[in-house]
PLY file of the C-alpha trace (Angstrom):
ply
format ascii 1.0
element vertex 475
property float x
property float y
property float z
element edge 473
property int vertex1
property int vertex2
end_header
0.00 0.00 0.00
1.19 3.51 -0.74
-0.08 7.02 -0.15
-0.35 9.66 -2.81
2.26 12.42 -2.68
-0.49 14.89 -1.71
-1.08 12.97 1.51
2.47 11.83 2.15
3.59 15.02 3.87
0.82 14.68 6.47
1.11 10.97 7.31
2.64 8.02 5.54
0.76 6.42 5.92
-4.15 -22.67 -6.97
-1.09 -22.78 -8.64
-0.17 -25.07 -11.51
-1.43 -28.66 -11.63
1.83 -29.99 -10.20
1.61 -27.56 -7.28
-1.98 -28.59 -6.63
-1.07 -32.27 -6.69
1.86 -31.71 -4.39
-0.30 -29.74 -1.97
-2.97 -32.44 -2.01
-0.37 -35.14 -1.40
1.12 -33.20 1.50
-2.31 -32.63 3.03
-3.14 -36.32 2.65
0.05 -37.29 4.45
-0.68 -34.93 7.34
-4.20 -36.29 7.65
-3.16 -39.94 7.51
-0.34 -39.41 9.97
-2.51 -37.54 12.48
-4.09 -39.35 15.40
-7.79 -40.08 15.42
-9.91 -36.94 15.60
-11.34 -35.90 18.92
-15.01 -35.18 19.46
-16.40 -32.36 17.29
-16.10 -28.91 18.81
-16.62 -25.32 17.62
-13.91 -23.72 15.51
-12.19 -20.68 17.00
-13.66 -17.28 16.02
-10.19 -15.90 15.22
-6.94 -17.12 13.73
-4.81 -15.86 16.60
-3.59 -12.45 15.43
-2.98 -10.03 18.31
-3.86 -7.00 16.13
-7.19 -8.46 14.93
-8.17 -11.19 17.41
-11.40 -12.15 15.63
-10.17 -12.02 12.04
-9.72 -15.32 10.26
-11.23 -18.44 11.74
-10.02 -21.63 13.37
-10.81 -25.24 12.59
-10.65 -25.11 8.81
-8.55 -23.89 5.89
-10.31 -22.23 2.94
-9.11 -23.60 -0.38
-11.35 -21.73 -2.85
-13.89 -18.89 -3.00
-16.61 -18.87 -5.66
-18.21 -15.42 -5.47
-21.27 -14.16 -7.35
-21.95 -10.52 -6.57
-24.38 -8.11 -8.15
-24.08 -4.36 -7.57
-26.54 -1.55 -8.25
-24.60 1.75 -8.25
-27.78 3.80 -8.03
-28.87 2.36 -4.70
-25.51 1.05 -3.50
-27.01 -2.39 -2.89
-24.92 -5.53 -3.14
-26.46 -9.00 -3.46
-24.18 -11.98 -3.27
-23.77 -15.71 -3.06
-20.46 -17.02 -1.79
-19.46 -20.68 -1.92
-16.33 -21.55 0.03
-14.53 -24.87 -0.33
-12.56 -25.68 2.80
-10.64 -28.41 4.59
-11.57 -29.17 8.20
-8.40 -29.09 10.32
-10.31 -30.35 13.36
-13.64 -32.09 13.85
-16.19 -29.28 13.77
-19.55 -29.03 15.48
-19.74 -25.41 14.25
-17.49 -22.79 12.69
-17.34 -19.05 12.05
-16.93 -16.81 9.02
-16.17 -13.09 9.07
-18.94 -10.89 7.67
-19.58 -7.24 8.45
-22.79 -5.23 8.04
-24.55 -7.38 5.44
-27.66 -9.49 6.12
-27.61 -13.26 5.63
-30.61 -14.92 3.97
-29.50 -18.55 4.08
-26.55 -20.87 4.69
-25.91 -24.35 3.32
-23.13 -26.79 4.18
-22.54 -29.46 1.54
-25.90 -28.57 0.00
-27.90 -28.96 3.21
-29.48 -26.14 5.16
-27.38 -25.07 8.13
-28.31 -23.07 11.21
-26.58 -19.73 11.65
-26.41 -16.79 14.05
-24.67 -13.42 14.18
-22.48 -11.90 16.88
-20.79 -8.66 15.87
-18.79 -9.37 12.72
-18.90 -13.14 13.26
-21.25 -15.44 11.34
-21.54 -18.69 13.33
-22.60 -21.70 11.27
-23.83 -25.02 12.66
-24.05 -27.73 9.98
-26.73 -30.40 10.08
-23.97 -32.93 10.69
-20.60 -32.45 12.32
-17.62 -32.22 9.99
-14.81 -34.65 10.73
-11.18 -33.62 10.64
-9.61 -33.98 7.21
-12.88 -33.61 5.34
-13.28 -31.18 2.47
-16.62 -29.39 2.65
-18.47 -26.50 1.03
-20.43 -23.70 2.62
-22.74 -21.42 0.62
-23.92 -18.11 2.04
-26.61 -16.00 0.37
-26.48 -12.41 1.60
-27.06 -8.76 0.73
-27.22 -5.17 1.85
-25.45 -1.86 1.36
-21.72 -2.21 2.14
-20.12 0.69 3.95
-16.44 1.62 3.98
-14.43 1.33 7.16
-12.50 4.17 8.75
-10.40 5.08 11.73
-6.69 5.52 12.39
-5.44 2.29 10.81
-5.23 3.46 7.18
-3.87 6.97 7.69
-7.31 8.14 8.81
-8.69 7.35 5.35
-11.80 5.39 4.52
-11.17 2.03 2.89
-12.97 -1.08 1.75
-16.10 -0.87 -0.45
-16.27 2.79 -1.51
-18.82 4.27 -3.89
-17.56 6.37 -6.79
-19.43 8.63 -9.18
-20.00 5.72 -11.57
-19.49 2.55 -9.54
-17.31 1.35 -6.69
-13.63 1.38 -5.69
-12.70 -1.73 -3.67
-9.45 -1.70 -1.65
-9.66 -3.73 1.54
-6.39 -3.81 3.49
-6.29 -4.89 6.25
-9.75 -5.99 7.38
-12.46 -4.89 4.94
-12.86 -7.87 2.61
-15.59 -9.14 4.93
-17.60 -5.98 4.20
-18.49 -7.49 0.81
-18.13 -11.26 1.10
-18.15 -13.82 3.94
-14.63 -15.08 4.46
-11.82 -16.16 6.70
-10.52 -12.63 6.52
-6.82 -12.98 7.40
-3.73 -13.28 5.15
-2.77 -16.57 6.80
-5.76 -18.26 5.14
-5.12 -17.86 1.42
-7.23 -19.41 -1.33
-7.94 -19.33 -5.04
-10.92 -17.40 -6.42
-13.61 -17.29 -9.08
-15.32 -13.88 -8.95
-18.40 -13.09 -11.05
-19.57 -9.49 -10.96
-22.96 -8.37 -12.24
-23.15 -4.66 -13.04
-25.23 -2.39 -15.31
-24.38 -2.47 -19.01
-21.87 0.18 -19.97
-19.75 -0.34 -16.86
-16.61 -2.46 -16.63
-16.02 -4.79 -13.68
-12.37 -5.56 -12.91
-11.05 -8.14 -10.50
-8.02 -10.34 -9.86
-6.33 -12.84 -12.11
-7.44 -13.30 -15.70
-10.68 -12.53 -17.46
-12.64 -15.71 -18.21
-15.79 -14.30 -19.81
-18.05 -11.27 -20.24
-21.72 -11.91 -20.92
-24.72 -9.62 -21.25
-27.86 -10.57 -19.35
-30.72 -8.17 -20.03
-29.63 -4.72 -18.95
-26.65 -6.09 -17.00
-23.23 -7.53 -17.79
-21.69 -10.42 -15.86
-17.90 -10.49 -15.81
-16.07 -13.61 -14.64
-12.51 -13.34 -13.29
-10.35 -16.19 -12.01
-7.37 -15.93 -9.66
-5.77 -19.37 -9.81
-2.92 -18.51 -7.45
-3.51 -18.40 -3.67
-4.60 -14.93 -2.55
-5.17 -13.21 0.80
-8.70 -11.88 1.23
-7.67 -8.22 1.55
-6.11 -8.39 -1.94
-9.42 -9.25 -3.63
-11.24 -6.51 -5.53
-14.48 -6.08 -7.48
-13.99 -2.55 -8.78
-16.72 -1.27 -11.11
-16.90 1.86 -13.27
-16.39 3.36 -16.68
-12.90 2.34 -17.79
-10.75 2.44 -20.87
-9.00 -0.92 -21.09
-5.62 -1.62 -22.68
-4.33 -5.19 -22.94
-1.20 -6.82 -24.29
2.05 -8.33 -23.05
5.08 -6.86 -21.38
8.34 -6.99 -23.35
9.14 -10.04 -21.20
5.94 -11.77 -22.32
3.71 -11.37 -19.24
0.03 -10.64 -20.01
-1.00 -7.15 -18.92
-4.41 -5.55 -18.38
-4.76 -1.87 -17.45
-8.15 -0.23 -16.81
-8.19 3.57 -16.52
-11.03 5.95 -15.74
-11.34 8.00 -18.98
-11.97 11.23 -17.06
-8.46 11.16 -15.59
-5.58 13.01 -17.31
-3.72 10.63 -19.62
-0.60 12.75 -19.97
0.47 12.63 -16.33
1.90 9.11 -16.46
1.78 6.17 -18.87
0.68 3.62 -16.28
0.63 0.83 -18.85
4.24 1.43 -19.89
5.58 1.78 -16.34
3.68 -1.31 -15.23
5.14 -3.36 -18.08
8.68 -2.14 -17.50
8.63 -2.53 -13.72
7.03 -5.99 -13.85
9.81 -7.22 -16.12
12.57 -5.60 -14.06
11.32 -6.93 -10.74
11.05 -10.38 -12.37
14.80 -10.27 -12.93
15.58 -9.00 -9.43
13.02 -10.77 -7.23
12.37 -13.98 -9.16
9.75 -15.00 -11.74
6.54 -13.00 -11.75
4.22 -15.04 -9.50
0.84 -14.48 -11.19
-0.83 -15.05 -14.55
-1.33 -11.38 -15.38
0.00 -7.98 -14.35
-1.76 -4.66 -14.69
-3.49 -1.79 -12.96
-6.87 -0.31 -12.09
-6.71 3.49 -12.19
-9.89 5.06 -10.84
-11.07 8.55 -9.90
-11.56 8.24 -6.14
-10.30 11.43 -4.44
-11.61 10.34 -1.02
-9.05 7.51 -0.98
-5.59 8.99 -0.54
-3.84 5.68 -1.09
-3.12 2.93 -3.59
-3.20 -0.80 -2.88
-1.38 -3.86 -4.18
-4.52 -5.84 -5.13
-3.24 -9.13 -6.49
-2.26 -9.04 -10.19
-3.71 -5.52 -10.68
-2.76 -2.82 -8.16
-5.52 -0.28 -7.68
-4.81 3.47 -7.74
-7.27 6.12 -6.58
-5.92 8.54 -9.20
-3.09 8.67 -11.73
-0.18 8.32 -9.31
3.51 8.88 -9.92
6.05 6.34 -11.16
7.42 5.59 -7.69
3.95 4.55 -6.45
3.48 2.20 -9.39
6.81 0.46 -8.84
6.05 0.23 -5.10
2.72 -1.53 -5.66
4.20 -3.86 -8.28
7.01 -4.88 -5.91
4.24 -5.93 -3.52
3.25 -8.65 -5.99
6.28 -10.52 -4.62
6.46 -8.98 -1.14
2.97 -9.06 0.34
0.93 -10.84 -2.32
2.88 -13.99 -3.21
4.77 -13.99 0.11
2.20 -12.77 2.64
2.58 -11.93 6.29
2.16 -14.66 8.88
0.64 -12.13 11.29
-0.08 -8.43 10.78
2.79 -7.42 13.06
5.10 -8.62 10.26
3.77 -5.87 7.96
7.24 -4.36 7.40
7.96 -7.44 5.25
5.40 -5.95 2.86
5.88 -2.20 3.18
9.58 -2.05 3.97
10.40 -4.24 0.97
8.14 -2.30 -1.41
9.61 0.98 -0.16
13.13 -0.34 -0.64
12.10 -1.34 -4.16
11.50 2.37 -4.83
15.14 3.03 -3.88
16.25 0.17 -6.12
14.22 1.65 -8.97
15.91 5.02 -8.60
19.26 3.22 -8.59
18.25 1.25 -11.69
17.28 4.47 -13.43
20.57 6.16 -12.51
18.91 8.89 -10.46
20.53 8.11 -7.12
21.87 5.08 -5.31
19.96 3.20 -2.64
22.76 4.21 -0.26
22.02 7.88 -0.95
18.29 7.31 -0.45
19.15 5.71 2.89
21.30 8.69 3.93
18.59 11.15 2.93
16.06 9.28 5.06
18.50 8.95 7.98
19.70 12.55 7.98
16.19 13.90 7.46
15.12 12.84 10.96
16.45 14.29 14.21
17.30 11.99 17.09
14.24 13.05 19.10
11.82 12.52 16.21
8.93 10.16 17.00
9.89 8.37 13.77
12.49 6.45 15.78
10.15 5.43 18.62
8.08 2.74 16.86
9.14 -0.91 17.01
8.90 -1.69 13.30
8.98 -5.44 13.97
5.80 -5.06 16.05
4.36 -1.60 15.28
0.90 -2.11 16.84
-2.44 -2.05 15.10
-3.15 1.67 14.87
0.36 2.51 13.63
0.99 -0.53 11.42
0.95 1.71 8.32
2.93 4.59 9.81
5.97 6.07 8.09
8.60 4.12 10.11
7.18 0.80 8.91
7.83 1.91 5.34
11.04 3.90 5.64
12.80 2.18 8.54
11.83 -1.08 6.89
13.65 0.06 3.77
16.59 1.30 5.86
17.15 -2.09 7.48
17.33 -3.67 4.03
19.97 -1.19 2.92
21.95 -1.84 6.11
21.61 -5.57 5.46
22.82 -5.12 1.90
25.87 -3.15 3.01
26.62 -5.67 5.76
26.44 -8.88 3.71
27.39 -7.46 0.29
25.57 -7.32 -3.04
26.17 -10.97 -4.13
24.59 -12.37 -0.97
21.85 -9.72 -0.81
20.67 -10.20 -4.38
20.78 -13.96 -3.88
18.67 -13.59 -0.74
15.73 -11.70 -2.31
14.74 -14.25 -4.99
15.48 -17.10 -2.60
13.04 -15.59 -0.08
10.29 -15.24 -2.68
10.92 -18.76 -3.99
10.88 -20.45 -0.58
7.60 -18.80 0.48
5.90 -18.48 -2.91
2.10 -18.39 -2.45
2.56 -18.80 1.32
3.12 -16.83 4.49
6.25 -15.86 6.36
7.48 -14.00 9.44
10.30 -11.65 10.39
12.12 -14.45 12.24
12.10 -16.56 9.10
13.60 -13.75 7.06
16.35 -13.18 9.62
17.21 -16.88 9.66
17.39 -17.04 5.87
19.56 -13.92 5.70
21.92 -15.47 8.23
22.03 -18.73 6.29
22.78 -17.01 2.98
25.40 -14.65 4.44
26.93 -16.93 7.05
26.71 -14.07 9.54
24.94 -13.45 12.85
22.51 -10.67 11.97
20.31 -10.46 15.06
22.05 -7.32 16.26
21.57 -5.56 12.95
17.84 -6.30 12.82
17.32 -5.45 16.49
19.04 -2.08 16.01
17.33 -0.96 12.82
13.87 -2.48 13.32
13.20 -2.43 17.04
15.48 -0.06 18.96
13.38 2.96 20.07
16.05 5.52 19.26
17.99 6.75 16.25
20.72 4.19 15.60
24.32 5.22 15.08
25.69 4.64 11.61
28.17 1.77 11.41
0 1
1 2
2 3
3 4
4 5
5 6
6 7
7 8
8 9
9 10
10 11
11 12
13 14
14 15
15 16
16 17
17 18
18 19
19 20
20 21
21 22
22 23
23 24
24 25
25 26
26 27
27 28
28 29
29 30
30 31
31 32
32 33
33 34
34 35
35 36
36 37
37 38
38 39
39 40
40 41
41 42
42 43
43 44
44 45
45 46
46 47
47 48
48 49
49 50
50 51
51 52
52 53
53 54
54 55
55 56
56 57
57 58
58 59
59 60
60 61
61 62
62 63
63 64
64 65
65 66
66 67
67 68
68 69
69 70
70 71
71 72
72 73
73 74
74 75
75 76
76 77
77 78
78 79
79 80
80 81
81 82
82 83
83 84
84 85
85 86
86 87
87 88
88 89
89 90
90 91
91 92
92 93
93 94
94 95
95 96
96 97
97 98
98 99
99 100
100 101
101 102
102 103
103 104
104 105
105 106
106 107
107 108
108 109
109 110
110 111
111 112
112 113
113 114
114 115
115 116
116 117
117 118
118 119
119 120
120 121
121 122
122 123
123 124
124 125
125 126
126 127
127 128
128 129
129 130
130 131
131 132
132 133
133 134
134 135
135 136
136 137
137 138
138 139
139 140
140 141
141 142
142 143
143 144
144 145
145 146
146 147
147 148
148 149
149 150
150 151
151 152
152 153
153 154
154 155
155 156
156 157
157 158
158 159
159 160
160 161
161 162
162 163
163 164
164 165
165 166
166 167
167 168
168 169
169 170
170 171
171 172
172 173
173 174
174 175
175 176
176 177
177 178
178 179
179 180
180 181
181 182
182 183
183 184
184 185
185 186
186 187
187 188
188 189
189 190
190 191
191 192
192 193
193 194
194 195
195 196
196 197
197 198
198 199
199 200
200 201
201 202
202 203
203 204
204 205
205 206
206 207
207 208
208 209
209 210
210 211
211 212
212 213
213 214
214 215
215 216
216 217
217 218
218 219
219 220
220 221
221 222
222 223
223 224
224 225
225 226
226 227
227 228
228 229
229 230
230 231
231 232
232 233
233 234
234 235
235 236
236 237
237 238
238 239
239 240
240 241
241 242
242 243
243 244
244 245
245 246
246 247
247 248
248 249
249 250
250 251
251 252
252 253
253 254
254 255
255 256
256 257
257 258
258 259
259 260
260 261
261 262
262 263
263 264
264 265
265 266
266 267
267 268
268 269
269 270
270 271
271 272
272 273
273 274
274 275
275 276
276 277
277 278
278 279
279 280
280 281
281 282
282 283
283 284
284 285
285 286
286 287
287 288
288 289
289 290
290 291
291 292
292 293
293 294
294 295
295 296
296 297
297 298
298 299
299 300
300 301
301 302
302 303
303 304
304 305
305 306
306 307
307 308
308 309
309 310
310 311
311 312
312 313
313 314
314 315
315 316
316 317
317 318
318 319
319 320
320 321
321 322
322 323
323 324
324 325
325 326
326 327
327 328
328 329
329 330
330 331
331 332
332 333
333 334
334 335
335 336
336 337
337 338
338 339
339 340
340 341
341 342
342 343
343 344
344 345
345 346
346 347
347 348
348 349
349 350
350 351
351 352
352 353
353 354
354 355
355 356
356 357
357 358
358 359
359 360
360 361
361 362
362 363
363 364
364 365
365 366
366 367
367 368
368 369
369 370
370 371
371 372
372 373
373 374
374 375
375 376
376 377
377 378
378 379
379 380
380 381
381 382
382 383
383 384
384 385
385 386
386 387
387 388
388 389
389 390
390 391
391 392
392 393
393 394
394 395
395 396
396 397
397 398
398 399
399 400
400 401
401 402
402 403
403 404
404 405
405 406
406 407
407 408
408 409
409 410
410 411
411 412
412 413
413 414
414 415
415 416
416 417
417 418
418 419
419 420
420 421
421 422
422 423
423 424
424 425
425 426
426 427
427 428
428 429
429 430
430 431
431 432
432 433
433 434
434 435
435 436
436 437
437 438
438 439
439 440
440 441
441 442
442 443
443 444
444 445
445 446
446 447
447 448
448 449
449 450
450 451
451 452
452 453
453 454
454 455
455 456
456 457
457 458
458 459
459 460
460 461
461 462
462 463
463 464
464 465
465 466
466 467
467 468
468 469
469 470
470 471
471 472
472 473
473 474
């Protein structure tokens, strides 16, 4: 995620068949090797994240979302049917899904009516029969209502989530707003593949993740089907609708690209298509193969949202942003999207890496070295600045997107690079993205890998630059 320059000064705010077979085989081994299941019991209402205790859900692992959503821009009403395919990781008498605001009409588990109740943002489901550990099951929720954006201090004081625009909706959900428009296990640790069908009035374009499967007219509406076949965190899903000019093709490196731009925006400010193509190819050389089937962008006119977001395969921008924002969001496709955080306290692994990618881009373009960008950031902050007070390795919920997470996160990577040298550092980055491709990872895992690659003890370096609540001395 990145802020626009206009806001920055105030606050910074399933894979291939072989992969699927391997995953299935691994799951089968775990199930067969496990002891006999205990008596069915309720799944936990949260996944165990200290920042968002009730986000995600225990007792099952979602494998796939099949979403059918219809949106009426005039009234703001959303009607949806969500079918989740999941694996029970314990024997379940009941389980929860995350769903905010919207009303539930019915729930089915494996095609049979299931009882349900609501408590806050939790949808508790009791199937007609208990689900045994190791069983794959489906749950279908029919729901509707008028989604509202979320607000508060988390995202720089900005609204986020499902946000109405003049001609449709802008959907950017980090960290906890996916459940404002579909029932889910709304935490990055529970990733899944997606089919998303969006029904909208004719004349509007609906853009989502992955690749476009079909577009069909039905009466005065158009249904657009998108498929994300690589595992995706819920907050990276989008169903953005509006009037867009679409440009498609391939990057010079051969990666399919799809860019949708609101035609009312100025087209001379930045060639988003060209920058997206160039940056995708360059990051593919530096960070490892591009992890998704398509790259691109959604460029909308949403002045109320002062940020951009790394929605998987197509970052979403609330205006025509500058080049550095585009390269930041594209770097997230590796750092944040393919390799996602284990818990939200690890957020610097997303934002620090994407911010450091901006320094690498300037270096690549010959504008200034990453070392100079580091010095500018370091010298630009006095010792008593609050910038140095946040523990970037555990920044806390309301400051998880504060400037230190971005900039100090980038600074630790430059210090790491200078400590272990370029050969080891540029071996480390693609190795990290390869080892955790389509998965989740933590700060401790990154430190261990850096130590393994470099052969050095790096705990002191990370403790100093990530967690020490004072301005570190330069080495």
